[in-house]
N, C-alpha and C positions, 0 to 999 in steps of 0.2 A: 412585340414592342421593344424598341431599343432605347437604352438610357445612356446619356453622355456624362452625367455627374451623379454622385451619391445623393445629392439633394433631390434630384428627380426620382430616384428610387424610393426615398423616404416619402415624398409627396404622393407617389403612386400608391404606396401601401396605405396611406391615410385615406385617399380618395376611394380606394376599392372597398372600404367598409361603409355600408349604407346605414342610415339612421335606425332601421329596424333591427340591425344586429346589436346596437347598443341597448336595446330594450331587454336583451338577455341578462343584463346586469341588474335590472330592477328586482326588488324583493318580490317573492311569490309565496303564496300560502299553501302550496302543495306539501303534503306531509312527507317526512323523510321515510325512506324504505327501512325495512327491519335491520336491526343491529346484527353484526356477525356474531353468532352464538358460540359458546364453548370456551372462550378465552384460551388459556394455555393447554386445555385438554387435547390429547391426541388420539382419543378413542375413535373407533370406526363410526360410532353413532354421532359423535360431535362433528366429524368430518363430513358425514352424509348431510347433516343439518346445514352446514355451510354451503355445500354444493346445491342444496335446494333453493338458495337465494339467487343462484346464477342462471343466466339465460344461455350459457354455453352448452353446446351439444354433447352427446355421449362421447364423441371422439376426443374432445378436449379433456373430459374427465378420465378417460382411459389412458391418455398420454401422460397426465400428471399423477394419476393414482393407479399405477399398475400393481400387479400382484407382489412384486418385490417391495415396493413402498409400503403396502399394507402389512407385509410380514415384519417390517422393521419399525413400526410406528413408535414403539416405546423408546427407541434410541434417540428420537428427536425431541423428547419431552423438554429438555433444558436448553434447546437451541432456537426455538421459534414459537410464535403464538399464531392462533387462527390458521393452523396448518390445513392445506387442501391437497397437498401432494408434493412431489419432488420434480426437478427438471434434470435432463441429461445435457451435459456440456461435453463436447468432444475433448478428449485428452490425447495429446501427442507426446512423443518421447524425443528429447534432445540429448545428444551426447554420443559417446562418453565424454565427460568433462573431467580432466585430471586436475586435482587440487592438492596443493601442498600447504595445508593450513595448520594453525595451532590445534584445531579441533577436527576439521574435515581433512582427511588424508586418504587419497585413493582416487579411483575412477568411478564417476557417478553417471547413471542414466537418470535424467530429470524429467518428471511428468509435468506437462504444461496444459492447463485447461483454458481453451479459448475458442471463439468462433471466427477469429480473424485469420483469413488465409495469408500465407507467407510468414506468419510470426514464428511458428515452430521451425520452419525451414531456415529462417535467418539465425535463430539462436542455436540450432543444430549445427549449422555451418561454422559459426564462431566457436562453439565448444570443440568441434573436431580440430580446428586449426590451433587452438590453444593447446590441446592435448598433443598434437603432432609436434608442437614446439617444446614439449616436455612438461607442460602443465603451468598453471598460475599459482603464485603464492598468495595466501590470504591470511589476514591478521585482524582479530578483534581489538580495537584500540581503546574503547571506553564502553561503559554499560550503565544505564539508569532509565527508569520510567518515572515520570513526574506527575504530581497532582498539585494544584495551586489554589487552595481555598482563599476566599476573599472576605474582608471585614470592613465595615463602614463605621466611621466614628464621627463625633460631632465636629472635630477640628483636627488639623495636622498635629497639634500638640498631643492629643490623646493617641493619635495614630502612631506617633514616634514612641511614646511611652509603652504602648502595647508591643510594638516591634522589639524594643529592648527587652521586655519581659519574656517574649516568646523565644528569643535567642538564648536567654539564660535558662529557659525551661526545656531546652532541646532533649536532654537525656530522658526526662519524663515523657515528653511527646513521643519519642522513639519507642519507649517501652510500651505505651498504650497502643501504638500502631502495630507493633510486632506481636501483640497479644491476639491479633485477628488472623494471623497466618502462620503456617508451619514452614513456609519456604521464603517469604519475602523479608527483606531487611530495609529499614530506613537508614540510608547511608549519608544523606546530606540535607541541610536546611538552609535556605537563604530567604531574603525578603525584598520586597519592592514597595516603596511608599510613593503614592501619587496623591497629593492633597490629603484629604481625609480618608483615602482608601489605603488599605494594607493588603498586599498579596504575599502570602507565605508560600514558599517554593520548596516542596518536599520531593526528594528523589529516592527511589527504591531500587534495589535489586530484586528480581522476581523469579529466580531459579529457571526452570525449564518451561514456564508459562510465559505467554506474551505479557500478561500481568495487569491489564488495564482494570479489570474488575477487582483484582486483588488490591491494587493501590487505592482504588476508590473506597473500598470498605475500610481499609486502614486509615485513610484520611478522614473518613466520617467519624471514626473513633477519636481521632485527634481533635476534631471540631467539638465533639461532645465533651471532651476533657476541658477544652478552652472555655466553653460556655459555663462550666462549673467553677473553674478556678481562676479565670482571668481577673486581675485586679483592676483592669481598666474596662469600664462598660462600653459595649459597642451597640450600634443601632440594628445592624443586620449582619448575617454571615451566610456564606455559600460554600459548599464543598468543593466546587470548581468554578473559578472566576475567569476562565478563558485565557489563562496565561501559560498553560502547559504545552500548547502546540498540539493537543490531541486532535488528530484527523485534520490537520491544517498544515500547509507549507508555511513555515515561519522562519524569519531570520534568527530568532532566538534558538530554536532547536537545531538549525543548520550550524550555528556557531558552537553549540554544546553537544548534547546527545539526547535522543529520545529513543529508547530501546537499546539497540546495539550499534555502535559506530564501527564500521568494518571497511577494510581496504583490500583490494585485490590488484595484482600487477603481473605482467608477463612481458617477455621480450620475444618478438617474432623475427626470425631471420628474414632478410630481404628476399632470399630465394623462395621461401615459403609464402610470403606475401604475394609475390608475382605469380606463383603457380596456382595458389588456391583462391586468392582474391582478385586476380587479374588486374592488379594495379601495383603501385610501388609505395614503399614507406614514405618517400618524399611527397607524393601526391596526397596520401592520407593525412600527413601532417599539415599540408597546406589547407586541406579541407577543414581539419580540426581547428586551425587558427581562425579561419573565417567564421566558422560556426560559433566559436567561443566569443568573438566580437559580436556576432548576431545575438547571442544570449545576453550579453551586457546591454546592448542597445534596447532590447525588449524588456529589461528589468527582471530577468529570470533569477530565481534564488538558486545559486549554483550554476553549473553549465554542463549539460549532458544531452544525449540524443533522444533516447526513448526508453529510459529506465522503467517507466511505468508499465510498458508492455510486458516485459519479462516478469516483473514482480507481481503484477495482477494475475497473470496466468499461473504462477507458482503459488501465490496466496490462495487462489480459488481451488487449486488441485489439493492443497495440503490443509485446508480448513482454517486458514488465518482470517483475521478481521480485514476484509478486503478494503474497507474504507480507509485503513491506515496507509494505503498506497499514497494518500494525499501528502503525508509527511515522509514516507519511506522513499519516494521517488525523487527527492531532491538530492543532489550530489555533484561531484566534480569528476568529469572524465578528462584525462590528460594524455596526450600523445607527444612523444619526442623522438627525434632521430638519435641513435647512439653514435659513438665516435666512429664505428665501422659501418654505419649506414643501415643498421637494423632498426626495428620499430619498438620503442618502449611504450607500453600502454598501461594506464592504471585507472581505477575507479574508486572513489571514496564515498561511502554512504553513511551519513551520520544518524540516520533514524530508521534502522531496520527493526520493525516490530514483528517478531515471530516467536512461536513456541511450538513445542512438540507434545505438550500435555494441555488439557483444558480446552475450553472454547469448542470449536468445530473439529479439532484434531482427532477426536475419537469416533466421529461418524464413519460409517462403513467405507464409502468411497475415498474419503480424505485420509483415513487411516491406511488404506491400501496404498495410496500414493506415497505416504511417508515410508511405508514398509519397502516400497520399490527402492528407495534410497538408503534403507537400513537405519532410518531415523525416527521410528515410531516410539513414543514413550519417553520416560525420563532419561536425562543424560545426553540429549542430542540437540538442544536448542542452539548452542554456540556453533555446532557444526552446520546446522541449517542456515544460520546467518552468514557464515563464510561461503556456503554454496550460493546464497543469494547474490553475494558480491561477484563470485566467479561467473555466475550465469549472466548477470547484466554486463559484465566486462565482455563476455562473448557476444552479446547483442550489440554493444557499442562498436566493437570491431567490425562486425558483419554489416551493420547499417552504414557506417562511415566508408567501408570498403565499397559497398554498392553505390553510394553516392559519388565517391571518387572515381569509380570505374564507369559511371553513367549507366549502371545496371538497375538502379532502384525502381524506375517506372516499369521497365520490362518485366522484372521479377514479380511485381504485384499484379500486372496484367496476366501473366502466365498462370500464377497461382489462383487468382480469383475470377478470371474472366474466360480463359481458354488456353488450350495447350500451345497455340502458336504465339501467345503473348499479346494478342489483340483483343479489343472489345468487339463482340459479335456485331456485324454491320458497320464497323468503323472503316472508313476508307483510308488505306495506307497512302499517306502523302509524301513520305520520305523513304528513300532507299539507302 
């Protein structure tokens, strides 16, 4: 069936659902199946009880619960609930990527976990070209992780009185927050009043941890103190009132910082662009200008090509909170021709949320990936953030070069469909 308008498509979708299908939404008296047993326990007995609920065959169980997973069960105790096994994600190596950073200095082979063909190849190509150009510079510009508790008052008058008191009380609030952590520090506080709502904005440094649990616990202690000592009564309070930008792309965090704000830059000689990317600096700049306008037209926060690809693969490989790609993947990619016709390229990422301790960074596979880069354990979070920026700069260069050289589609077909770059069975219409 062919459609000529989007309305015809919508109407067809509605007509294709018969009345009997809608009966599935009616309430039914069938009992619920058994609850998943065991909660956070990772014992072999608890896992076996969960598998007893499932209709999946022995092969599925063996794939998710092999001998290696069984031997490492206790390592997952603090990272997951209702555990039934582990999955394997292919890990590829990109690099070497030469970085001249404040913290990351040297040549790095970067592990990337993904199931998307052509992704590692693209970042690998970009990293090699950056390295052949002498490496990229990387700098951390700002650092903070926020929590924003919210308070509801009877009126804006009480809200204003409370905000004034909270500002005057900052030293005490900071002290109670820092009593919950050996590594975090409460470095700033601000506030936002909207009618009878008050949002308190606390920002923390978090050492070598990504720090989201750390700042939540610290902010909870602040809320406990406020409940006890606030001279202005409030109706309700919440430890996070959705103003921090946690796991969301937001204009606020884009303009300030969430995690680590980091920038990487490189100058690629025109000769290197032609030989390795099969295009020219001029053509890459033209594409970047059009893509920048396209980003503005669609309302993008920032303007970049595919930052989420590289960050997701690196976050998965190194045990980061992958959902933080939501805010980490906003940023600005910028290309310019230099006075002598070379290509200047930079990427600025205001919300890189990474750590080298805590969370999933200590799990066996993730720790191994950090060790590949020499970044496992304390003292390496800043270097990892600079590597994130260098990696995505490599990806931006590679994808824009592919689009400028008209190689983008062919590369994806070759990597994911077949060695000749075609989809099996597809008729070649153009020569």
